[in-house]
KOLLUMGU-953725 format. One record per residue (C-alpha): chain; x, y, z. Coordinates in Angstrom, 2 decimals. Layout:
REM residues N
+------+---------+---------+---------+
: kegu :      px :      py :      pz :
+------+---------+---------+---------+
:    A :       X :       Y :       Z :
...
+------+---------+---------+---------+
END
This chain:
REM residues 105
+------+---------+---------+---------+
: kegu :      px :      py :      pz :
+------+---------+---------+---------+
:    A :    0.30 :   -8.21 :    5.57 :
:    A :   -1.64 :   -6.91 :    8.56 :
:    A :   -5.24 :   -8.04 :    9.01 :
:    A :   -7.35 :   -4.90 :    8.64 :
:    A :  -10.71 :   -6.68 :    8.46 :
:    A :  -13.34 :   -5.24 :   10.83 :
:    A :  -11.00 :   -2.38 :   11.76 :
:    A :  -11.72 :    1.32 :   11.18 :
:    A :   -9.11 :    2.62 :    8.74 :
:    A :   -7.70 :    6.05 :    7.95 :
:    A :   -6.27 :    4.99 :    4.60 :
:    A :   -4.27 :    8.15 :    3.99 :
:    A :   -2.39 :    7.54 :    7.27 :
:    A :   -1.49 :    3.90 :    6.63 :
:    A :    1.16 :    4.62 :    3.99 :
:    A :    3.88 :    7.29 :    4.18 :
:    A :    5.75 :    9.23 :    1.55 :
:    A :    9.43 :    8.41 :    1.02 :
:    A :   11.75 :   10.93 :   -0.63 :
:    A :   12.20 :   10.08 :   -4.33 :
:    A :   10.28 :    6.80 :   -4.03 :
:    A :    7.11 :    4.85 :   -4.68 :
:    A :    5.79 :    3.08 :   -1.57 :
:    A :    3.11 :    0.40 :   -1.75 :
:    A :    1.29 :   -1.69 :    0.83 :
:    A :   -1.32 :   -4.41 :    0.28 :
:    A :   -4.04 :   -4.02 :    2.90 :
:    A :   -6.42 :   -6.74 :    1.69 :
:    A :   -6.22 :   -9.70 :   -0.65 :
:    A :   -8.82 :  -12.31 :   -1.56 :
:    A :   -9.56 :  -14.55 :   -4.51 :
:    A :  -11.31 :  -11.70 :   -6.35 :
:    A :   -9.98 :   -8.43 :   -4.90 :
:    A :   -6.66 :   -6.80 :   -4.00 :
:    A :   -6.53 :   -3.45 :   -2.17 :
:    A :   -3.16 :   -1.70 :   -2.36 :
:    A :   -2.20 :    1.69 :   -0.95 :
:    A :    0.44 :    3.73 :   -2.77 :
:    A :    2.39 :    6.88 :   -1.88 :
:    A :    4.39 :    8.47 :   -4.70 :
:    A :    6.78 :   11.36 :   -4.21 :
:    A :    6.54 :   14.26 :   -6.68 :
:    A :    7.95 :   13.27 :  -10.07 :
:    A :    7.74 :    9.53 :   -9.43 :
:    A :    5.75 :    7.30 :  -11.75 :
:    A :    4.36 :    3.87 :  -12.39 :
:    A :    5.38 :    3.04 :  -15.96 :
:    A :    2.86 :    2.15 :  -18.64 :
:    A :    1.60 :   -1.40 :  -18.29 :
:    A :   -1.57 :   -3.48 :  -18.65 :
:    A :   -3.38 :   -5.77 :  -16.24 :
:    A :   -5.93 :   -8.50 :  -16.96 :
:    A :   -8.37 :   -6.98 :  -14.43 :
:    A :  -10.40 :   -3.79 :  -14.08 :
:    A :   -8.98 :   -1.48 :  -11.41 :
:    A :  -10.37 :    1.45 :   -9.46 :
:    A :   -7.95 :    4.26 :   -8.53 :
:    A :   -9.02 :    6.56 :   -5.68 :
:    A :   -6.79 :    9.58 :   -5.02 :
:    A :   -6.48 :   10.09 :   -1.25 :
:    A :   -4.03 :   13.02 :   -1.27 :
:    A :   -2.24 :   15.20 :   -3.83 :
:    A :   -2.47 :   15.18 :   -7.62 :
:    A :   -1.77 :   12.44 :  -10.16 :
:    A :   -1.65 :   12.42 :  -13.94 :
:    A :   -3.20 :    9.16 :  -15.10 :
:    A :   -2.84 :    8.08 :  -18.71 :
:    A :   -5.20 :    5.43 :  -20.07 :
:    A :   -4.91 :    4.37 :  -23.73 :
:    A :   -2.79 :    7.47 :  -24.40 :
:    A :   -5.30 :    9.93 :  -22.90 :
:    A :   -3.91 :   11.98 :  -19.98 :
:    A :   -6.10 :   13.35 :  -17.18 :
:    A :   -5.29 :   15.09 :  -13.90 :
:    A :   -6.88 :   13.65 :  -10.76 :
:    A :   -6.98 :   15.32 :   -7.35 :
:    A :   -7.84 :   14.27 :   -3.80 :
:    A :  -11.25 :   12.56 :   -3.59 :
:    A :  -11.40 :   11.84 :   -7.35 :
:    A :  -11.45 :    8.35 :   -8.85 :
:    A :  -11.34 :    6.50 :  -12.15 :
:    A :  -11.88 :    2.93 :  -13.30 :
:    A :   -9.08 :    1.65 :  -15.51 :
:    A :  -10.37 :   -1.08 :  -17.84 :
:    A :   -8.67 :   -4.45 :  -18.07 :
:    A :   -6.07 :   -4.89 :  -20.79 :
:    A :   -5.81 :   -1.12 :  -21.43 :
:    A :   -2.34 :    0.44 :  -21.29 :
:    A :   -2.12 :    2.86 :  -18.38 :
:    A :    0.52 :    4.83 :  -16.46 :
:    A :    0.55 :    7.10 :  -13.40 :
:    A :    2.70 :   10.17 :  -12.68 :
:    A :    2.96 :   12.23 :   -9.49 :
:    A :    2.32 :   15.91 :  -10.33 :
:    A :    2.60 :   16.48 :   -6.56 :
:    A :    3.23 :   13.88 :   -3.88 :
:    A :    0.08 :   11.76 :   -3.93 :
:    A :   -1.48 :    8.77 :   -2.23 :
:    A :   -3.99 :    6.41 :   -3.78 :
:    A :   -5.96 :    3.30 :   -3.09 :
:    A :   -5.86 :    0.80 :   -5.97 :
:    A :   -8.65 :   -1.78 :   -6.03 :
:    A :   -7.96 :   -4.65 :   -8.42 :
:    A :  -11.13 :   -6.57 :   -9.31 :
:    A :  -10.55 :  -10.09 :  -10.61 :
+------+---------+---------+---------+
END
């Protein structure tokens, strides 16, 4: 993991799309926080799962369908949502999209 502390970041440029894939990159990790960038090609998904922590999703590019507790919503560039801890959630790429995931322990 590269040390990005005290460095200006263009988040959308740090992670690249890969044909038919999900790409992820942790950019910061501490005792209480993990920042992970994702790039999902169109049609790719992150299957339904739960986490023991609240998480903030910030869409940096494209469009994602995010399902939380069975409720689907479409999110576009510059939109965000907080996913509550222990709530089933899944993500699907309606178009290629990039996001920053902030896990809050």
